[in-house]
C-alpha positions as CSV (number, residue, x, y, z in Angstrom):
1,X,-13.2,-0.1,-143.2
2,X,-13.9,3.0,-141.0
3,X,-13.0,0.4,-138.0
4,X,-9.8,-1.1,-139.7
5,X,-8.7,2.6,-140.3
6,X,-9.1,3.0,-136.4
7,X,-7.8,-0.3,-135.5
8,X,-4.5,-0.1,-137.2
9,X,-3.1,3.1,-135.7
10,X,-4.1,2.0,-132.4
11,X,-2.2,-1.1,-132.8
12,X,0.8,0.8,-134.0
13,X,0.3,3.0,-131.0
14,X,0.2,0.1,-128.7
15,X,3.3,-1.2,-130.1
16,X,5.3,1.9,-129.8
17,X,4.4,2.2,-126.2
18,X,5.1,-1.5,-125.6
19,X,8.6,-1.4,-127.4
20,X,10.5,0.7,-124.6
21,X,9.0,-1.7,-121.8
22,X,10.6,-4.3,-123.9
23,X,14.0,-2.7,-124.2
24,X,14.3,-2.0,-120.5
25,X,13.6,-5.4,-119.5
26,X,17.2,-5.9,-120.2
27,X,19.5,-5.5,-117.3
28,X,22.0,-2.6,-118.2
29,X,24.8,-4.8,-117.3
30,X,27.3,-6.1,-119.9
31,X,28.4,-9.5,-119.8
32,X,31.6,-10.9,-121.2
33,X,34.1,-13.7,-120.3
34,X,37.6,-13.8,-119.5
35,X,39.8,-16.6,-120.8
36,X,43.7,-17.1,-121.6
37,X,43.3,-19.1,-124.9
38,X,42.7,-17.6,-128.2
39,X,41.6,-20.9,-129.2
40,X,38.3,-20.0,-127.7
41,X,37.4,-17.7,-130.6
42,X,37.3,-20.4,-133.2
43,X,34.8,-22.6,-131.1
44,X,31.2,-22.3,-132.6
45,X,29.9,-22.6,-128.9
46,X,31.7,-19.5,-128.4
47,X,30.7,-17.7,-131.7
48,X,26.8,-18.4,-131.0
49,X,26.8,-16.6,-127.5
50,X,27.7,-13.5,-129.4
51,X,29.6,-11.9,-126.6
52,X,31.5,-8.9,-127.4
53,X,33.8,-8.3,-124.5
54,X,36.7,-10.4,-123.1
55,X,39.2,-10.1,-120.3
56,X,43.0,-11.3,-120.5
57,X,45.5,-11.1,-117.4
58,X,49.0,-10.6,-118.4
59,X,52.3,-10.7,-116.4
60,X,53.6,-7.3,-115.4
61,X,56.9,-8.0,-117.1
62,X,55.6,-9.8,-120.1
63,X,57.4,-7.5,-122.6
64,X,60.8,-9.1,-121.3
65,X,59.3,-12.6,-122.3
66,X,58.8,-13.3,-125.9
67,X,56.4,-16.4,-125.3
68,X,54.0,-14.2,-123.0
69,X,54.1,-11.6,-125.1
70,X,53.5,-13.3,-128.3
71,X,50.6,-15.2,-126.7
72,X,48.9,-12.2,-125.4
73,X,49.5,-10.6,-129.0
74,X,47.9,-13.4,-130.6
75,X,44.9,-13.4,-128.3
76,X,44.5,-9.6,-128.9
77,X,44.8,-9.5,-132.6
78,X,42.3,-12.3,-132.9
79,X,40.0,-10.6,-130.4
80,X,40.1,-7.4,-132.3
81,X,39.8,-8.9,-135.5
82,X,36.5,-10.3,-134.4
83,X,35.2,-7.0,-133.2
84,X,35.7,-7.5,-129.4
85,X,36.9,-5.0,-126.7
86,X,39.8,-6.5,-124.8
87,X,40.2,-5.6,-120.9
88,X,43.9,-6.3,-120.6
89,X,44.8,-6.8,-116.6
90,X,48.2,-6.5,-115.0
91,X,49.2,-9.6,-112.9
92,X,52.1,-11.2,-111.1
93,X,54.7,-13.0,-113.0
94,X,54.5,-16.0,-110.8
95,X,51.1,-17.1,-109.4
96,X,52.7,-19.4,-106.7
97,X,51.3,-18.5,-103.2
98,X,53.6,-15.8,-101.7
99,X,56.3,-16.1,-104.0
100,X,56.4,-13.3,-106.3
101,X,58.5,-10.3,-105.8
102,X,56.7,-6.9,-105.4
103,X,58.0,-4.8,-108.4
104,X,59.1,-1.1,-107.4
105,X,56.9,1.8,-108.7
106,X,59.9,2.8,-111.1
107,X,59.9,-0.9,-112.2
108,X,56.1,-0.8,-112.9
109,X,56.4,2.3,-114.7
110,X,58.8,1.1,-117.0
111,X,57.9,-2.4,-117.7
112,X,53.9,-1.7,-117.7
113,X,54.7,1.3,-119.4
114,X,56.1,-0.5,-122.6
115,X,53.1,-3.0,-122.1
116,X,50.5,-0.2,-122.4
117,X,52.1,1.2,-125.4
118,X,52.4,-1.9,-127.0
119,X,48.8,-3.3,-126.8
120,X,47.3,0.1,-127.1
121,X,48.6,0.2,-130.5
122,X,47.0,-3.3,-131.2
123,X,43.7,-1.6,-130.1
124,X,43.2,-2.3,-126.6
125,X,41.7,0.9,-124.7
126,X,41.0,-0.8,-121.2
127,X,43.5,-1.8,-118.6
128,X,43.4,-3.2,-115.2
129,X,46.2,-1.8,-112.8
130,X,46.7,-5.2,-110.8
131,X,44.8,-8.4,-111.0
132,X,43.2,-9.6,-107.5
133,X,45.7,-7.3,-105.5
134,X,44.7,-8.7,-102.2
135,X,45.4,-12.2,-102.9
136,X,48.3,-14.1,-101.7
137,X,49.3,-15.3,-105.4
138,X,49.9,-11.5,-105.9
139,X,52.9,-9.8,-104.3
140,X,50.5,-6.8,-103.7
141,X,48.5,-8.6,-101.0
142,X,50.6,-7.1,-98.4
143,X,50.8,-4.1,-99.8
144,X,47.8,-1.8,-100.5
145,X,49.8,1.0,-100.5
146,X,51.9,-0.1,-103.6
147,X,49.0,-1.1,-105.5
148,X,47.5,2.5,-104.9
149,X,50.9,3.6,-106.4
150,X,50.7,1.3,-109.2
151,X,47.2,2.9,-110.1
152,X,48.6,6.5,-110.1
153,X,51.2,5.3,-112.7
154,X,48.8,3.3,-114.6
155,X,46.5,6.2,-114.9
156,X,49.1,8.7,-116.2
157,X,50.3,6.1,-118.7
158,X,46.9,5.3,-119.9
159,X,44.7,8.5,-119.6
160,X,47.8,10.6,-120.3
161,X,47.5,9.6,-124.0
162,X,44.1,8.3,-124.4
163,X,40.9,10.3,-122.5
164,X,38.5,7.7,-123.7
165,X,40.4,4.4,-122.2
166,X,39.4,3.1,-119.1
167,X,41.4,2.0,-116.1
168,X,40.0,-0.6,-113.3
169,X,41.8,1.2,-110.6
170,X,41.9,-1.6,-108.0
171,X,41.0,-5.5,-108.4
172,X,40.1,-7.5,-105.4
173,X,38.9,-11.0,-104.1
174,X,35.8,-11.3,-102.0
175,X,37.9,-12.5,-98.7
176,X,38.4,-11.8,-95.1
177,X,40.0,-8.4,-94.7
178,X,39.3,-7.1,-97.9
179,X,37.4,-3.7,-96.6
180,X,40.7,-3.0,-94.4
181,X,42.8,-3.4,-97.8
182,X,40.5,-1.2,-99.5
183,X,40.8,1.5,-96.6
184,X,44.5,1.4,-96.8
185,X,44.7,1.6,-100.5
186,X,42.1,4.4,-100.6
187,X,44.1,6.2,-97.8
188,X,47.2,6.2,-99.9
189,X,45.3,8.3,-102.7
190,X,44.8,12.0,-102.5
191,X,41.5,13.0,-103.2
192,X,42.0,13.8,-106.8
193,X,42.9,10.2,-107.5
194,X,40.4,8.9,-105.4
195,X,37.8,10.5,-107.9
196,X,40.0,9.2,-110.7
197,X,39.3,5.6,-109.5
198,X,36.1,5.2,-111.4
199,X,36.1,1.5,-111.8
200,X,36.5,-1.3,-109.2
201,X,37.0,-4.8,-110.0
202,X,35.5,-7.6,-107.8
203,X,36.3,-11.2,-108.1
204,X,33.4,-12.6,-106.2
205,X,33.7,-16.3,-106.2
206,X,33.1,-16.9,-102.8
207,X,29.7,-15.1,-102.6
208,X,28.5,-16.9,-105.8
209,X,29.4,-20.2,-105.1
210,X,28.8,-20.0,-101.4
211,X,25.3,-18.3,-102.2
212,X,25.7,-15.0,-100.3
213,X,25.9,-11.5,-100.8
214,X,28.5,-10.5,-98.0
215,X,31.4,-9.5,-99.4
216,X,30.4,-8.0,-102.8
217,X,28.0,-5.8,-100.8
218,X,30.8,-4.8,-98.2
219,X,33.3,-4.0,-101.5
220,X,30.6,-1.9,-103.5
221,X,29.9,0.0,-100.0
222,X,33.7,0.6,-99.2
223,X,34.3,1.6,-102.9
224,X,31.3,4.2,-102.7
225,X,32.6,5.5,-99.1
226,X,35.5,7.2,-101.0
227,X,33.9,7.8,-104.5
228,X,30.2,7.6,-104.6
229,X,30.0,7.5,-108.5
230,X,32.6,4.4,-108.9
231,X,31.4,1.6,-111.1
232,X,31.9,-1.7,-110.3
233,X,32.8,-4.6,-112.7
234,X,32.9,-8.2,-111.7
235,X,36.1,-8.7,-113.5
236,X,36.5,-12.4,-112.4
237,X,33.6,-14.5,-111.3
238,X,31.6,-17.9,-112.1
239,X,30.6,-21.2,-110.9
240,X,33.3,-23.4,-109.6
241,X,33.8,-26.9,-111.2
242,X,36.5,-27.8,-109.0
243,X,38.6,-26.2,-106.2
244,X,40.8,-28.4,-104.0
245,X,38.8,-30.1,-101.5
246,X,36.5,-27.2,-101.0
247,X,34.7,-27.9,-104.3
248,X,34.7,-31.5,-105.4
249,X,34.4,-31.9,-109.2
250,X,30.7,-31.3,-110.2
251,X,29.5,-29.6,-113.6
252,X,26.1,-29.4,-112.2
253,X,26.7,-27.6,-109.1
254,X,28.8,-25.1,-110.9
255,X,26.0,-24.4,-113.3
256,X,23.6,-23.9,-110.3
257,X,25.9,-21.5,-108.7
258,X,26.5,-19.8,-112.2
259,X,23.1,-18.3,-111.6
260,X,24.1,-16.1,-108.8
261,X,26.4,-14.4,-110.9
262,X,23.5,-12.9,-112.7
263,X,21.4,-12.4,-109.3
264,X,24.1,-10.6,-108.1
265,X,24.6,-8.3,-111.1
266,X,20.7,-7.7,-111.1
267,X,20.6,-7.0,-107.2
268,X,23.5,-4.4,-107.5
269,X,23.0,-3.0,-110.7
270,X,21.6,0.3,-108.9
271,X,24.9,0.4,-107.0
272,X,26.9,0.7,-110.0
273,X,27.4,-2.9,-111.3
274,X,28.0,-2.2,-114.8
275,X,30.1,-5.3,-116.2
276,X,30.7,-9.0,-115.6
277,X,33.3,-11.1,-117.0
278,X,32.6,-14.7,-116.5
279,X,35.8,-17.2,-116.0
280,X,36.7,-19.0,-117.7
281,X,35.6,-20.4,-121.0
282,X,38.5,-23.4,-121.2
283,X,38.0,-25.9,-118.3
284,X,41.1,-27.6,-117.0
285,X,39.6,-30.9,-116.1
286,X,39.1,-32.5,-112.9
287,X,42.6,-33.5,-112.2
288,X,43.3,-29.8,-111.9
289,X,43.1,-27.8,-108.6
290,X,40.9,-25.0,-110.1
291,X,38.4,-25.5,-113.0
292,X,35.8,-22.9,-113.8
293,X,35.5,-23.8,-117.4
294,X,31.9,-23.4,-119.2
295,X,33.6,-26.0,-121.6
296,X,35.5,-29.2,-120.9
297,X,39.1,-29.3,-122.1
298,X,38.3,-30.7,-125.2
299,X,35.7,-27.7,-126.2
300,X,32.6,-29.8,-125.2
301,X,30.1,-27.4,-123.4
302,X,29.0,-28.2,-119.8
303,X,25.8,-27.4,-118.3
304,X,27.3,-23.7,-117.3
305,X,27.4,-23.1,-121.1
306,X,23.3,-23.5,-121.0
307,X,22.9,-21.1,-118.1
308,X,24.9,-18.6,-119.8
309,X,23.0,-18.9,-123.0
310,X,19.6,-18.7,-120.9
311,X,20.9,-15.6,-119.3
312,X,22.3,-13.7,-121.9
313,X,18.9,-12.3,-123.3
314,X,18.3,-10.5,-120.1
315,X,21.5,-8.5,-120.5
316,X,23.5,-6.5,-122.5
317,X,26.9,-7.8,-124.3
């Protein structure tokens, strides 16, 4: 009996000492999903993943278009009903390369201001200034100064009414010229707004699918050059199933490359990486120009879904 009494407290002590180590084994990076389809929330495979964060991009003038507004409303209401936090990211009204018009700051303030007020009432607390600002599908790709002006407007619209809300100040694709774009963007901000640019988003498809770290590292360094406390979110990333002729259709390759998302998150977690949004849930199919879906168009999970499920226990939601 004395031996039993001694061993029991010892076992409890060892268990208590082991518990913090087990908790710290998880990478302190939260993982979510980006997708445009509210039907995602109904799928059992999605529900089994037990994610808590989603991202949705929306045209800057969506409040003038009932179809776009109502689609986003349905998505947000369903997400909030199920307890999801929604990152709502402003984007072009026309994703055709080099076609969209660049809104004036006054237009942005008026149209996006209505949008922010509308969706904040529905429970959205996280907003992105402009999606993938340096890509040619966005009218901001040649105007980092205008993108900086949008951030100032967005910050005032969001933080002026909700101090705890979050603004993704800048959102960029990992491509040639991104550092120059960022330098011009930051150069258009006052020291005050540089400090307020606390979150920068990265779309690092190139690094993930070409198995490199080049642009992710460069973007993080550039952001920290102007604000050392900036947090980094991988706002759109994933394994590419199909993209033109560069990436012929292959769900196996996409699953393999998806692992690189989590490798990059681990590698740069001490450099401020805080979140990852995998894009996307609903695949477009191999007849489409671009497909990065974790599921086929009919909802059948692809190999990438198994990779996601295998990685999730090591990360936060």
